[in-house]
Structures are given as C-alpha cells and as structure tokens.
C-alpha positions as CSV (number, residue, x, y, z in Angstrom):
1,M,238.1,207.0,-53.0
2,E,235.5,209.4,-51.8
3,K,236.5,213.0,-51.7
4,L,235.8,215.2,-48.7
5,Q,233.2,217.8,-49.6
6,S,232.9,220.0,-46.4
7,M,234.0,220.5,-42.9
8,E,230.7,219.3,-41.7
9,Q,231.3,216.0,-43.5
10,F,234.8,215.8,-41.9
11,E,233.3,216.2,-38.4
12,L,230.7,213.5,-39.2
13,L,233.2,211.1,-40.7
14,K,235.8,211.5,-38.0
15,N,233.2,210.5,-35.4
16,E,232.4,207.2,-37.2
17,E,234.3,204.0,-36.9
18,R,237.7,203.6,-38.6
19,T,238.1,206.5,-41.0
20,I,241.3,207.2,-42.8
21,F,241.8,210.7,-44.2
22,M,244.4,211.0,-47.0
23,F,245.6,214.5,-47.5
24,T,246.6,215.1,-51.1
25,A,246.7,217.7,-53.9
26,G,246.5,217.5,-57.7
27,W,249.9,219.1,-58.2
28,C,251.7,216.7,-55.8
29,P,254.0,214.2,-57.6
30,D,254.3,211.9,-54.6
31,C,250.5,211.7,-54.5
32,T,250.4,210.7,-58.1
33,V,252.9,207.9,-57.4
34,I,250.6,206.2,-54.8
35,E,247.4,206.7,-56.8
36,P,247.6,203.4,-58.7
37,F,247.5,201.2,-55.6
38,L,245.0,203.2,-53.5
39,P,242.0,201.1,-54.8
40,I,243.9,198.0,-53.8
41,L,244.4,199.3,-50.2
42,E,240.6,200.1,-50.0
43,V,239.9,196.4,-50.9
44,D,242.6,195.0,-48.6
45,Y,241.5,197.1,-45.7
46,P,237.7,197.0,-45.8
47,E,237.4,197.8,-42.1
48,Y,238.4,201.4,-42.9
49,T,236.6,204.1,-44.8
50,F,239.1,206.0,-46.9
51,I,238.5,209.7,-47.6
52,S,240.6,211.9,-49.9
53,V,241.1,215.5,-48.7
54,D,242.4,218.1,-51.1
55,R,245.0,220.1,-49.2
56,D,244.3,223.2,-51.2
57,E,240.5,223.1,-50.6
58,F,240.9,222.4,-46.8
59,I,244.1,224.3,-45.9
60,D,242.6,225.4,-42.5
61,L,242.0,221.7,-41.7
62,C,245.6,220.9,-42.6
63,V,246.8,223.6,-40.3
64,D,244.5,222.4,-37.5
65,L,245.8,218.8,-37.8
66,D,249.5,219.8,-38.4
67,I,249.6,218.4,-41.9
68,F,252.5,220.0,-43.6
69,G,253.7,217.3,-46.0
70,I,251.6,215.4,-48.5
71,P,250.5,212.7,-49.1
72,S,249.7,212.2,-45.4
73,F,247.2,209.9,-43.6
74,V,245.3,210.5,-40.4
75,A,243.1,207.8,-38.9
76,F,240.1,208.5,-36.6
77,N,237.8,206.2,-34.7
78,D,234.8,207.5,-32.8
79,G,236.2,211.0,-32.8
80,K,239.6,210.1,-31.5
81,E,242.8,210.1,-33.5
82,L,244.1,206.5,-33.9
83,G,247.3,207.4,-35.6
84,R,249.0,209.3,-38.4
85,F,251.4,208.8,-41.1
86,V,252.6,212.4,-41.8
87,S,256.0,213.1,-43.3
88,K,257.5,215.0,-46.2
89,N,259.0,211.8,-47.6
90,R,257.6,209.9,-50.6
91,K,255.5,207.0,-49.3
92,T,255.5,203.4,-50.7
93,R,252.6,200.9,-50.7
94,E,254.6,199.0,-48.0
95,D,254.9,202.1,-45.9
96,I,251.2,202.8,-46.0
97,E,250.3,199.1,-45.3
98,E,252.7,199.2,-42.3
99,F,250.9,202.3,-41.0
100,L,247.5,200.7,-41.5
101,N,248.6,197.5,-39.8
102,S,249.9,199.4,-36.9
103,L,246.4,200.8,-36.2
104,S,244.9,197.5,-35.2
C-alpha cells in the first residue's frame, strides 16, 4: 500500500476517483492485526486506490478529519467524502469488506 508523503499529495489524491485513506501507526497493535490481509483487499477492490496515512506524521490531518481511533478508513471520490469507517474498536477483514461494499 502506498504511503502518504505530504498534505499536497493528500489534496491531489482525495480529488481523484475512489481513494481510500487508511489511518494507522507503527505502534498500533490493531493496525498490525489487519496488515496481513490488506494486500488481498487491494486486489479484491481494484476500483479503489488505497493510501496508508501515518497518524503520527499527519496528526493535523487526523484532527481535521476527526480521526481519533486507528486503524480508520476514509473514502473520497472527486473531493467528496464517500464514507468512513472510524471507530476505536479492532477491525476484522469482514468489517472492512462490509465498509468497502457499502460505498458502491
């Protein structure tokens, strides 16, 4: 999964078609749990571009988007938010797939 490098890149990507931003951190145990199946999700949902956002590097962006729990997912299409899966609870593959399916 590509990692977000800058706020400028975020602005460009959110204005493209079907971009999913996954907010994560290296110290997050729940993020580690979902890591093994993230490549599978990218293959199963090719209509989306998945971007990993390090919460610690982009804390201001997290505040702007009301991201308080990680991992969290926010979907954009043409600059508009399509949906979000933001909670403090551990997420399963099924939970994330349900979220992705709800976007279409």
